[in-house]
Legacy VTK file of the C-alpha trace (Angstrom):
# vtk DataFile Version 3.0
C-alpha trace
ASCII
DATASET POLYDATA
POINTS 384 float
104.939 54.954 72.692
107.030 54.940 75.840
110.279 56.859 76.138
112.251 53.617 76.164
110.643 52.252 72.991
111.066 55.612 71.248
114.778 55.595 72.084
115.018 51.961 70.912
113.644 52.972 67.507
115.395 56.344 67.285
118.873 54.908 67.804
118.189 51.379 66.427
121.485 50.101 67.814
120.091 46.574 67.515
120.158 46.942 63.695
123.814 46.110 63.143
125.454 44.858 59.957
125.208 41.173 60.876
121.493 41.303 61.642
120.799 43.411 58.554
122.526 40.816 56.351
120.437 38.074 57.962
117.233 39.979 57.291
118.358 40.555 53.694
118.849 36.807 53.253
115.296 36.178 54.434
113.975 38.810 52.025
115.945 37.182 49.210
114.456 33.730 49.908
110.957 35.194 50.076
111.620 37.046 46.817
112.382 33.840 44.938
109.077 32.358 46.069
107.105 35.503 45.207
108.648 35.780 41.731
107.803 32.120 41.112
104.195 32.851 42.077
104.203 35.878 39.743
105.420 33.674 36.872
102.576 31.212 37.493
100.034 34.056 37.492
101.563 35.393 34.265
100.510 32.152 32.558
96.841 32.639 33.446
94.277 33.818 30.925
94.948 37.533 31.442
98.698 37.159 30.995
100.944 39.975 32.231
102.472 43.280 31.149
105.299 41.358 29.497
102.879 40.289 26.754
103.234 43.803 25.298
107.010 43.410 24.980
106.770 39.856 23.663
104.085 40.834 21.147
106.134 43.817 19.944
109.131 41.574 19.410
106.961 39.124 17.470
105.969 41.971 15.173
109.626 42.703 14.416
110.350 39.015 13.814
107.406 38.882 11.409
109.147 41.496 9.255
106.679 44.297 9.984
107.935 46.276 12.983
105.115 48.813 12.598
102.700 46.145 13.822
104.248 46.542 17.260
102.024 49.624 17.575
99.005 48.189 15.736
96.440 47.428 18.434
94.443 44.974 16.314
97.591 43.057 15.294
98.802 42.945 18.896
95.462 41.632 20.100
95.556 38.835 17.509
99.189 37.940 18.224
98.828 37.864 21.995
95.501 36.038 22.122
96.810 33.515 19.571
99.357 32.518 22.231
96.445 31.345 24.391
95.623 34.467 26.392
92.330 36.294 26.777
93.983 39.547 27.842
96.319 41.617 25.702
98.425 44.738 26.220
99.345 47.716 24.046
103.017 48.389 23.338
103.715 52.109 23.839
107.494 52.281 24.313
109.648 54.222 21.810
111.093 52.233 18.854
114.616 51.888 20.338
113.078 49.596 22.947
112.361 47.114 20.168
116.079 46.294 20.036
115.808 44.963 23.583
112.565 42.997 23.367
112.938 41.364 19.966
115.447 38.620 20.940
113.098 37.425 23.692
110.190 37.128 21.260
112.012 34.245 19.556
111.255 32.206 22.696
107.896 30.789 23.811
106.163 33.285 26.092
106.649 31.342 29.388
110.380 30.942 28.710
110.715 34.492 27.413
109.183 35.845 30.645
111.825 34.085 32.732
114.668 35.033 30.379
113.630 38.705 30.388
113.539 38.865 34.182
116.855 37.037 34.596
118.757 39.033 31.968
117.466 42.480 32.911
117.760 41.785 36.660
121.355 40.649 36.122
122.216 43.895 34.334
120.664 46.016 37.082
122.209 43.951 39.873
125.680 44.085 38.277
125.587 47.890 38.102
124.133 48.243 41.611
126.714 45.927 43.174
129.486 47.733 41.293
128.304 50.963 42.867
128.058 49.523 46.399
130.247 46.404 46.629
130.262 46.346 50.451
126.478 46.482 50.525
125.873 43.898 47.801
123.414 41.753 49.852
121.114 44.755 50.259
121.397 45.666 46.588
120.540 42.289 45.094
117.434 41.771 47.258
116.198 45.376 47.132
112.362 45.133 47.351
112.089 47.636 44.510
113.687 44.907 42.402
111.233 42.309 43.696
108.202 44.177 42.421
109.916 44.851 39.076
110.706 41.146 38.696
107.152 40.143 39.529
105.757 42.375 36.778
108.434 41.464 34.176
108.390 45.147 33.275
111.267 47.423 32.205
112.243 48.775 35.620
115.515 46.853 35.618
116.506 48.332 32.259
115.846 51.925 33.262
117.215 51.257 36.736
120.531 50.028 35.332
120.752 53.112 33.108
120.046 55.577 35.925
122.263 53.900 38.515
125.061 53.435 35.977
124.784 57.026 34.791
125.079 58.405 38.314
127.851 55.999 39.345
130.088 56.486 36.305
129.601 60.226 35.835
132.831 61.157 37.634
134.710 58.066 36.488
133.737 57.666 32.823
131.604 60.654 31.787
131.094 59.569 28.177
129.827 56.143 29.259
127.624 57.753 31.895
126.143 60.126 29.336
125.528 57.300 26.868
123.658 55.350 29.527
121.546 58.332 30.499
120.808 59.085 26.854
119.565 55.509 26.415
116.683 56.496 28.693
115.067 57.507 25.415
113.387 54.100 25.833
111.416 55.670 28.713
112.095 59.403 28.417
109.995 60.676 31.319
112.504 59.059 33.669
115.137 61.404 32.238
113.078 64.478 33.140
115.731 65.930 35.462
118.866 64.641 33.725
119.504 67.509 31.245
119.127 70.131 33.983
121.423 68.159 36.279
124.211 67.666 33.745
124.044 71.252 32.490
124.049 72.736 36.004
127.138 70.713 36.863
128.927 71.694 33.671
129.252 68.017 32.729
129.268 68.799 29.026
131.044 65.608 27.960
128.299 63.564 29.534
125.620 65.965 28.241
126.913 65.587 24.680
127.189 61.813 25.018
123.615 61.644 26.316
122.312 63.685 23.394
124.300 61.584 20.918
123.071 58.362 22.522
119.424 59.391 22.439
119.529 60.748 18.887
121.664 57.855 17.684
119.238 55.269 19.056
116.312 57.067 17.430
118.131 57.271 14.096
119.201 53.619 14.255
115.685 52.450 15.066
114.345 54.546 12.187
116.897 52.946 9.855
116.259 49.389 11.076
112.511 49.430 11.740
111.399 51.970 9.125
109.301 55.096 8.930
106.052 53.225 9.490
107.253 52.047 12.897
108.185 55.610 13.854
104.781 56.835 12.758
103.151 53.938 14.593
104.837 55.040 17.789
103.492 58.573 17.301
100.021 57.095 16.827
100.437 55.110 20.061
100.405 58.387 21.985
96.674 58.402 21.413
96.396 54.985 23.077
98.442 56.243 26.022
96.249 59.335 26.307
93.117 57.168 26.164
94.460 54.977 28.977
95.024 58.039 31.159
91.615 59.527 30.340
89.919 56.276 31.315
92.046 55.698 34.416
89.904 54.481 37.298
90.691 54.399 41.000
92.468 51.037 40.805
94.740 52.263 38.006
95.580 55.503 39.823
96.319 53.630 43.044
98.788 51.456 41.169
100.642 54.600 40.092
103.305 55.909 42.468
103.233 59.643 41.740
101.847 62.742 43.447
99.910 63.423 40.219
98.004 60.141 40.431
97.087 60.454 44.105
96.012 64.089 43.830
93.966 63.296 40.719
92.270 60.428 42.546
90.953 62.699 45.309
90.968 66.237 43.888
90.648 65.909 40.127
92.715 66.458 36.996
93.284 70.216 37.260
94.614 70.068 40.795
96.808 67.091 39.862
98.401 68.933 36.941
99.092 72.023 39.082
100.640 69.983 41.901
102.697 67.836 39.523
103.988 70.915 37.700
104.952 72.646 40.942
106.768 69.552 42.208
108.625 69.109 38.920
109.808 72.728 39.006
110.868 72.340 42.610
112.861 69.197 41.839
114.548 70.898 38.870
115.651 73.655 41.249
116.952 71.144 43.798
118.992 69.092 41.328
120.405 72.295 39.852
121.510 73.446 43.308
122.740 70.012 44.340
126.191 70.483 42.785
126.948 73.373 45.121
125.144 71.677 47.993
127.350 68.577 47.729
130.558 70.315 46.739
130.615 68.879 43.220
130.308 65.240 44.401
128.630 63.538 41.431
127.470 60.459 43.338
125.903 62.505 46.141
124.262 64.805 43.624
123.186 61.771 41.609
121.571 60.237 44.689
119.454 63.373 44.962
118.596 63.291 41.250
117.381 59.700 41.417
115.361 60.327 44.574
113.873 63.462 42.981
113.051 61.559 39.780
110.745 59.266 41.732
108.975 62.327 43.158
108.887 64.496 40.035
107.793 62.109 37.282
104.032 62.313 36.677
103.786 58.783 35.215
105.479 56.136 37.311
104.622 52.793 38.842
106.242 51.023 41.775
107.833 48.529 39.376
109.778 51.453 37.847
111.709 52.037 41.081
114.756 49.720 41.142
116.839 52.883 40.585
116.050 53.982 44.153
118.605 51.440 45.334
121.247 54.127 44.728
119.951 56.923 47.005
118.948 54.436 49.717
122.328 52.682 49.801
124.174 55.996 49.436
122.497 57.098 52.655
123.564 53.840 54.322
127.160 54.512 53.259
126.966 58.049 54.619
125.606 56.743 57.905
128.465 54.263 58.171
130.954 57.010 57.390
129.775 59.791 59.677
127.174 58.214 61.936
123.443 57.703 61.613
121.105 60.458 62.687
118.206 59.862 65.047
115.488 57.739 63.433
117.562 57.438 60.242
118.124 53.685 60.434
114.410 53.035 60.875
113.616 55.461 58.058
116.069 53.704 55.740
114.555 50.303 56.493
111.124 51.733 55.650
112.439 53.338 52.445
114.225 50.140 51.445
110.905 48.261 51.668
108.788 51.139 50.348
108.492 50.292 46.605
107.020 46.892 47.411
105.174 47.737 50.616
103.497 50.890 49.245
102.150 48.976 46.266
100.897 46.090 48.410
99.084 48.496 50.737
97.715 50.866 48.062
94.416 49.157 47.249
93.509 48.274 50.870
94.396 51.785 52.074
92.923 53.626 49.110
96.194 55.567 48.823
99.610 54.828 47.354
102.112 56.094 49.928
105.116 55.908 47.605
105.084 59.675 46.840
105.479 60.368 50.571
108.366 57.877 50.715
109.995 59.571 47.719
109.627 62.995 49.335
111.218 61.666 52.542
114.077 60.177 50.531
114.702 63.510 48.805
114.808 65.269 52.174
117.152 62.713 53.736
119.607 62.957 50.846
119.459 66.762 50.707
119.919 67.145 54.460
122.914 64.802 54.428
124.944 67.560 52.766
125.597 69.064 56.184
127.772 66.065 56.976
129.934 66.294 53.860
LINES 1 385
384 0 1 2 3 4 5 6 7 8 9 10 11 12 13 14 15 16 17 18 19 20 21 22 23 24 25 26 27 28 29 30 31 32 33 34 35 36 37 38 39 40 41 42 43 44 45 46 47 48 49 50 51 52 53 54 55 56 57 58 59 60 61 62 63 64 65 66 67 68 69 70 71 72 73 74 75 76 77 78 79 80 81 82 83 84 85 86 87 88 89 90 91 92 93 94 95 96 97 98 99 100 101 102 103 104 105 106 107 108 109 110 111 112 113 114 115 116 117 118 119 120 121 122 123 124 125 126 127 128 129 130 131 132 133 134 135 136 137 138 139 140 141 142 143 144 145 146 147 148 149 150 151 152 153 154 155 156 157 158 159 160 161 162 163 164 165 166 167 168 169 170 171 172 173 174 175 176 177 178 179 180 181 182 183 184 185 186 187 188 189 190 191 192 193 194 195 196 197 198 199 200 201 202 203 204 205 206 207 208 209 210 211 212 213 214 215 216 217 218 219 220 221 222 223 224 225 226 227 228 229 230 231 232 233 234 235 236 237 238 239 240 241 242 243 244 245 246 247 248 249 250 251 252 253 254 255 256 257 258 259 260 261 262 263 264 265 266 267 268 269 270 271 272 273 274 275 276 277 278 279 280 281 282 283 284 285 286 287 288 289 290 291 292 293 294 295 296 297 298 299 300 301 302 303 304 305 306 307 308 309 310 311 312 313 314 315 316 317 318 319 320 321 322 323 324 325 326 327 328 329 330 331 332 333 334 335 336 337 338 339 340 341 342 343 344 345 346 347 348 349 350 351 352 353 354 355 356 357 358 359 360 361 362 363 364 365 366 367 368 369 370 371 372 373 374 375 376 377 378 379 380 381 382 383
């Protein structure tokens, strides 16, 4: 790389707001085509991940919510819809409240409705957080991969982004949103430490009440057998992880999965544990680091969540829109550092690009992107 080309990339003066919006429009148009292709593939014999949600909702509509966790019942229900493949439902019972209405629709229509409704919720929260940057929020590539899988990344993304955005403004609402992560609790790994370290006890209490309330309500509505069925599903989840092959581990976006792929289970557990402890320390210190700024601290928490969680896929990452766009706002406010614009473009594309490259490369690079994002957010404190 010549000195001139290095300077061209380091300063990236060519990447102004007008050009960035134009590129975002192109990404948005491509996204519509790619999601349409994903919908077509979801109708093939093997179906898609969304079959698990649709099948679980069908169990509730049949009057026996416990069948959502019955592998034999799920296989019959999903293959009866014309598919050869079928998928286990392993989400906690409160998630049944979300998926059941969609199960009243035929699977092809339900797939579209799920993507549209959950994307709309995530996009509304993300645009509310960054109204000036709305074009870059709504076409965030992390959203593209979530839409293509019809998974629950938009749901958890809306909860995490909303929790961080509203913490200073409406702490009870923020806590309730974060507590609703009981539907995918490993994404809330850092949240209790973060709220407690910041003395945000209103939000902490609201989060606890939200999580416990959703569990109690699902127990009341779906019954003890459904709760026990969920506990039994842990065995299915453990069996999936025990049997994980290289393709499965490459689809995961965590340090644990990539270390396990090349160095084995023991090394993966040690590395994952060390990273989790390190991220707990960082989010605890982030309040002092950012002078009590909840959004700045929240940007670090969300970036650290992507690095600390041991079980995460690229379609879980729509929540990274907040730390990425927070960094863009900081750059606009106080100036971009050398190479920062280029780094932010790479991080903006990372959830989709890392997944697309994982199988050809034999390595999912998303953990490295997450680590870089954590560092960029943390080091931005010097400019506050």
